C-alpha positions, -999 to +999 in steps of 0.1 A: +662+033-473+651+005-495+616+000-508+606-033-492+576-045-512+557-077-506+572-105-527+546-108-554+545-070-559+583-071-560+581-095-589+554-076-607+571-042-603+607-055-607+614-034-638+599-002-622+620-007-590+652-002-611+642+032-624+664+061-614+635+083-603+629+059-574+664+064-561+658+102-561+625+096-543+642+075-517+668+102-511+641+128-507+622+107-482+652+100-461+659+137-459+622+144-451+621+118-423+653+133-408+639+168-407+601+164-404+574+141-393+562+121-423+530+100-426+524+071-427+552+056-406+578+038-427+565+004-416+531+012-431+543+026-464+532-003-485+503-016-464+480-014-494+502-039-513+508-061-482+471-065-474+461-070-511+485-093-531+486-087-568+470-120-576+440-111-554+432-076-567+397-074-580+389-038-571+412-008-571+399+021-550+421+051-557+428+079-532+450+109-537+471+120-507+475+103-473+459+119-443+483+144-428+471+147-392+486+127-363+480+089-363+456+090-393+475+076-423+485+039-421+490+031-458+455+024-470+436+051-489+407+066-469+414+042-439+424+051-403+432+027-375+406+018-349+404+045-322+412+073-346+384+098-352+368+094-386+380+120-412+351+137-431+356+118-463+354+085-445+323+096-426+307+104-459+317+070-473+301+052-443+269+074-447+267+063-484+274+027-474+244+028-450+222+044-476+233+020-503+234-014-485+217-006-452+248-015-433+252+003-399+280+028-396+309+012-377+326+028-347+360+027-364+375+036-398+398+006-404+392-006-440+416-035-436+387-060-440+380-046-475+417-048-484+419-084-473+391-093-497+409-079-528+402-041-527+435-024-534+433+008-513+459+028-532+468+064-528+484+081-558+510+097-534+521+074-506+536+099-481+530+134-468+547+158-444+527+162-411+500+188-414+509+198-449+485+183-475+500+174-509+535+182-496+550+151-514+533+155-547+554+156-579+583+138-562+579+105-580+552+087-562+527+094-590+550+077-615+553+047-592+516+044-585+507+049-622+529+018-628+509-001-602+476+009-620+491-002-653+501-035-638+466-041-624+452-031-658+474-060-673+456-086-652+439-112-674+407-112-653+386-080-652+391-056-624+367-029-610+384+005-609+368+030-585+376+066-594+362+093-571+368+129-580+386+146-609+421+137-598+413+100-598+394+102-631+426+114-648+439+079-643+415+064-668+442+068-695+459+038-679+428+015-680+415-006-708+378+002-705+370-026-729+382-053-704+377-036-670+349-018-653+352+018-642+329+033-615+333+070-611+316+098-592+323+129-572+347+126-543+333+118-509+350+149-493+326+174-478+334+198-506+320+175-533+300+147-517+267+165-524+277+170-560+273+134-570+289+111-544+258+108-522+233+086-540+259+071-564+255+037-546+291+026-554+292-004-531+263-022-546+275-012-580+309-027-574+294-060-562+271-062-592+301-058-615+320-084-595+291-109-598+289-103-636+326-111-638+323-143-619+341-129-588+329-132-552+313-100-538+329-078-512+315-080-478+315-043-470+307-047-433+332-032-408+330-048-374+329-025-343+361-025-323 
């Protein structure tokens, strides 16, 4: 199994793709897919990079682990395909979106429209065994996605990094806070949303930061499907 990245990310990450840990990760994933159901499907593994080319990244929204129930994960952090019931974190994100910007809650959880506008919807770990949360942590994905964060940090124009929850906040060490904007709060999961996610108004805050940087704003509307 080769890691088939979109061309511009292939160029940006060329040095990383030659690292030995990735070969070990490939071997692990091949074995996992032989013996277990693994999400997301292999074709969706790098959807976040496909929908958001390196040159277009202006926001990085960091998730942790892919959804591990059937049909949920499709390669974008927090997102599910149309027709899939909304996971609790995403429901809370849409509640905050409504409270923040007055946008109606959509009938689907596909965040592809955000990704197409330059929001890199990146999980720290890109795969998971079905129904076993965090089952692929510490296998090499974190090293790879840290490299992605560092490459986004190297962009000459400022980027807005969105870090929800303590796990995401640990990634601040890779970000030049003098050049980039960091927006952080509690995670939108039911366990923590009431401890600082609700009321944090992240969507309007992101757009304000983008305006100040001379970027176009994100249209956060998700069309019903």
